[in-house]
N, C-alpha and C positions, 0 to 999 in steps of 0.2 A: 453615595458617590460624592467625592469631594469636588469642589468648584474647579473648573478647568480640566477635569478628567474626561477623556473620551474613551468609551468602551466600544470596541468593534467585535461583532460576533464572528462565529466561524465563517470561513470563506473557502470556496472551491478554487483550486489553482491547477494549472497544467504545468508540471515540472519540465525542465529543459530536456529530460529524457523521454518525454511524451506520455508519461503516466499521470493520471488524475490523482490529486491528493487534497485532503482537507486540512486547513491550517486553523488552529484555535489556540487561544491563550490558556496556559495552565497556571492557575494561581499557586498550586503546590510547588511548581518548578520556577515560577516567576518569569516565564518566557513562553514564546510561541512554540507549539509542537505540531508535528505533521503526522497524519495517518493516511496511508495510501488506500484508495477505494478498493483495489484488488485484495488487500489484506482484510478489509471489512467484509467483502464478499466471501473470502475464504473462511473467515471466522463464522459468518452467518450460516454457511453450508456445513460446518463441522470439519472442514479440511485443515484448518489451523486452530490451535488452542487459544490464541489471543491475536487481536489485531496489532499488537505491539511487537516489533522485532526483538525487543529486549526480553520479552516473555516467551517467545516461540521463534527460534532462529531459522525455521524453515522459510523458504521463499514462497510467495504466491505466484504460481506458474499458470499462465494462460494456456489452456489445453490446445486451442486453435492458433496460438501464436499472435493473436490480435490484441495489442495493448489496450485498446479502447473497449474491448468486449469483457465487461466486468460482471456478467451474469454469474451468480454463485455456481451454477453447474459447469461453467467454463474454467473455474479456478481449482487447482489442486495444490496441496502442500508438497513442496519438493525440497529436499536437502540441498544446500548450496552447491556441492560438488556435482550431484546428479543434474541439477538445473543448468549449471554451466556446460556440462557435457552435451546436454540436449541442444542448447543454443549453438554450440560449436558445430555439432553434426548438421544442424539446419543450415548454417552458413556454408558448410562444405557442399551440401546438396544443392544449394542455390546456383 
């Protein structure tokens, strides 16, 4: 490490939309990148093929609707159109 350089490790953040994400520096990209915890849980359970949205365009949908409940069994892979319809239906039912 060169003099005057500060390295900060990964950190957990709450995004403005209420989801938990991990922020870490990518030396390959030369910038910080984010991965959402629900995507990691979906990947761990086999519901998603990758934690990165660029590699698997499906959304990580919380089965019970609770953004904070990132247990792998609560996450399912959902195509964006299906996921949007589900949330619109929930808003109409509320």
